[in-house]
N, C-alpha and C positions, 0 to 999 in steps of 0.2 A: 873253340868250334873247330872242327876241321874244316880244310878248304873246300872239300868235296860236300859236304853238307850245306856251307854256306851259297855253294853254287847250285846245289839242287833247290836249294828255295829258291834262288834267282829265277831260275829256269820254271820252275812252277808261276812264279808272278809275271813271268813274260806270257805262258799260257793263258794267264787271266785277263793279262792286257790284251793280248789278241781277241780271245774271246769276245769281252766287251767292245772293243774297237769295232770289230765286223758288224756285232749288232747295230751298233752306234751308227756307223756309216750305213746300214741298208736302211734303217728308220728315218734319216735325214732324207734318202733319196726317194721314200715311199712317194709321195706328193708327183715327182716328176714321172715314175713309172706310170702312177694312176693316169696322169692326161695324157703320158705318149700311147698310151691304149685306149683312151678315151673310156674308161670307167667309171662308173659311177660307185657310189660308196656302198652299196649293197654287193656288186660284182666284186671288188678289192674285197671285202670282207671275206667272200668264197676262198680268193688266193691265199690271204692272210691266214686263212682256218688249216689250208695246207702245210703251212711252216708251222702253226702248233701240232697239228696232228703227228707231223715228223718228229718234230722234237719230242713229244711224249714216249712216240715209239722209240725212238732212239736211247732216250732216257731208261727206259724199262729194260732194253736189251743189253743194254752195256754192263751193267753189273753184274751179269754172268761171263760176257766176255771179259771183263778186268778181272773177275775171281779167278777165270782159268789161264787168262794170257797173261796178267800183271797188265798196270794201267800205263806202262811204257809204252810196249807195245799197242795196245787201242789208242793212245793218246797220240801218236807220232803221225801216221795217217791223217786221223781226224784234225790236227793241227796244220798239217800241211795242207789241206782240201777246205780250211774253212774259210779263207778269203777267196779261194779260186770258185767254191761253188755258188758265190755270189755273182759270177759272171751270167750266167745260163739266164737269172732272173732279167737281167739288163737287156738281152739278146731276144727274150720272149716274143715272139709276133702276135699272140693270143692269149686269153683267158686263160684257157684248160694249159698250154704250155708252160705259161707263167706259175699255176697251181702246181705243176709236176716238177716244176724247178726247186720252189719254197719247199716242198716236199720233201725233196732229196736234202736241198740245204739243212731242212730242219730235222731230219735224222742225223745227220752231221755234227750237228750244232748238239744235240741232245748227248748224242756218244762222246763227245769232247767235255760235254759240261761233267759227266759222270766219272771220266776217265781223270780229268785233272784235279777234280774235287778230289777223290782218293789218293793219288798222289801227292796231294797238299796233304791230307790226313795225314798220310805216312812219312812226310816230312815231319810233322806235329810230333808224331810219336817218336823219330828220330831225336828231337829238339830236348825232348822230355818237359816241353813247357805249350801252353797256347800260342799259336801263330797262325791259326786258320780266320780270324777275322782281318790280318793284314791284307790276306789273298783276296779277300772279297773287295777289301778298299782298292786293291789295285784293278778288280774287275770294274767297280762304278768309276774309276779314273779312266780306265779302257773306252766306256761309255762315252763318258766325254768327250774326250780324244776323237773317237770315231763320227760324231756327230758334229763334232766342231769342222773334221777335216770334211765330212759329207757335205755340211753349209757352205763351208768355202768353196768348194769345187760347184756347187750350185749358184753360188755369187758371182763365180769367174765365167759363169756359163758352159761349166762341164757338162755332158751328159753323163746319164748314170752308167754308160759303157765305159766312159774314160775315168769316171770315179773308182767303179769295181774294178779295173785294170789297175788302176793306183793300188786300191787296196790290196789287191791279191798279192801283187808286188811286195808291200809292204808286212803282208801276214806270213807270207812263206820266209822273210826275212827274218821275223822275229821268230817263227817256227824252228828254222834251222840254227838259230842260236839256241834255241831253249833247248832243242832236242842233243847239242852237245854235252848239257850237262845234266839233264833231267835222270835221276838215279831212279831202281826200283825201289819201292816201297818195301821198309823191313815186315816182316811179320807180325799180323796183331797179337797182342797178348792174350791169350784165351783164357787169362786166370781172372778169379776176381767173381763179383756178383753179378754174373750175366747169362746169359740162356741160349745155349750154342744152336745154331741151324734152325732156330724158330725167328719168325718175324711180326711175332703178336705186338711187342713192346714199339717196334718200328711203325706200326700203322698210326699207333698215338704221335709219337713223333711225328709223322709226314702228316697228321690232322694242324699240329701246332705252325708246321710249317705251311701248310694250305692258309690259316686263319692271318697268319703275319703278312703273307704276299697276295692275300686280299686287298689287304692295304695299301700295299704297293701299286697293284693294278689301279686301285682306286683313284689314286693321288694322281697318277701318270695320266689317266683318263679323263677325270672331273673334278679336279682341283682349280683348274683355268678356268671350266665352264661354273663354277661356284662362284669364283672370285668374282666374276665380271657379270654374271645372269642375274647372281642373287644378291652379292654386294654392290655393285654398281663400280666397278674397278674397270679402266681402261683395258685394252688388249694388252698393251705392254705391262700395264701392273700384276694380269690376271696369270702371267707368265711365271710373276715371281712365288706364286704358290708351289709350282713345281720343282722350281730352282732351290726354293728353302729347304723343300723335302729331299731331295737329291744330295745338295750340300751337307746336310744334317747328317742323312745317313753314312757320308763318306766319312763325314768327320766320327761319327761314332765307330765305325769300323776301323779307323786309323789308332783310336785309343782300347779299342775293345778286347784286344791281347790282355794289355794291363791290367784292366776293367775284371778281365777273367780269373786272372790270378790274386787280384785282390778280394775280388767278392765273392768268386765261385761261378759256375756256368748256371746254375739254378736261380740264385740270386739276382745276378745279371739280368737274366732272362725275367725274372718276375718285375726287377724295378722296371726294365726296358718297358715289358709292357704296361706298368701303370702308367708311364710315362709320356705313353702314345695314347693309353685309353682316356686320361686325366686333359691332356694337354689338348687333344682334338676335340674331346666333348666339352670341356669350357670354352673354347674359341667359338663351336658352333653354338653356344649358348648364348657368347655376346655378340655373334651376328655383325662384327666390324672388319673393315677389311685387313687393318693388320695385325688382327686379333686371328683372323684367317691364315694369313701366311705366317704367324707363330705357330699356329695349331697344327699346321701341316710340318713345320721344321720339328715339332714336337713328336708327329708319328714318325718322321723319318730316324730322327735320332732315337725314338724307341725301339723300333722295330729291327735297328740297324746289326744286333749282334744276335737276332733269335736266329735267322738260317744258318750261320757258320756254327751255333752251339748245337743246332737240331741236328745236323750232319755230322759232326764230330760224335754226339751221342749215339747216331743210328747206328756206325762202324761199330761203336764200343758194344751193341747192345747184341750185335750177332757176329761174333769174331770169326767164325767158321767160315762164313760168307759175308765179308764187309762191304764189298763195291755192289752184291744184291740186296742188301739193307739201306746203302746208300741209296741206291738208284731207285728205290720205292720213295724216299723222302724226299729226295731231289723232282719228282714225277708229282707228287701229290702237293708240293710247293708250288710247281710250275701252273700246275691246275689251278690252284686259287689264284695266282695272277692272272689267268685268262678270265677265270670268272668273277672276278672283283668288280670290273667295269660291267659286265652283265648283269650282277646281283643288283648291283645299284640303277642299272638303267630301267631293269624291272620294278624294281622300287619305288621309282617316280610316279610310276603309274597311280601307286595309291596313297604315297605321302610326298610333300615337299622334297626336293633333293637336299636341303638342310637336314631334316629327317632321316632319309636316306644313308648319309655319311655318317649317321650314328653308327653304322654296320661295323664298318672298320674298327671303331672305339670298343664295341660291345666284343668285337672277335678280340682285341688285344688285352683285353678283361679278363676272356677265357684264356690266353695264354699266360698271363700273368699267375691264375690260378692253377694251371697245371703245369707251373715250370719245373717242379720236382721231376718230371720226366725226363729233363736233358741231365739229371744230375749223375756224375760220371766220378766212381770214388778215388780215383789218381788225380781229379782237380778239385773237385766241389769242396768248398768248406761250408756249407750250408747244412 
């Protein structure tokens, strides 16, 4: 394997680490920013909506930019700004300015998301074998690291300003290191059973990403509530649900590339969807604390490789504009992550939470049934 190609992979991993770390650090300091501005939950949600809206706008626009200028030229400024753009949120003196700051951060975050995935998929093409899941595993590790760093700063009594100054410095350092080795992605192969210039099949792939990320969003916001309020766990035990989900997802992504070679993308997504659906569904029926933790672990493991395979298939589905196709799939997936907690919350107005939590299991079953959509002739053995 050429040294340049190994360095290109390392550079991509650094971008995913930076991306996850910045978001994890932000998440850890949200309570401090909320209390610092005296916001209630409703007004905080307005500010967070700015971040979500910015991310979707950035993701939708990034595809055309990457197709026109290449992933490196788009990723470079976004990576250098990723940590820096957290600072205005820490210095914002009011809700409107906080919302604007998060909107700007969200746009940059969305652009970097598409650009780094496009570059990673280009490196995968150069490798000639599946490696995309490993990049997403690094993203998960970055999220853990960023949240841990943010939590440590909070424990030490640091303000969000001090925390984000440190995060900005670390992020710029990682970005500078990555940009030394980041390589332009090779041209996508326009041969094979794919349609050029059309996004028809990409919307189906985006729908699969949406279904999978509904589960991620639901686990993030509702697993602790379910374990504590419905199953009688302590506050500390309740946190084990999301921890099990996140650890299982990271572990699944670490072995996802090998499983892709062994099983093929479609079979991997099919089996993953079944594991997520059956694992969470059975846990909800058992209605016991440890089964609940195991159910969320199955959900994390089962969904771990869905998004990487969807993103890989999306670029193959539209080789004339691969990044544009990727931006559609990424945006629809992110919309699912945002919608998941809302859909569960809305369902609880009509049914108990354990019944509402069956929604991610049902959507995972739909992912399993539609797994053939991620089939790519070069990799799939199914």
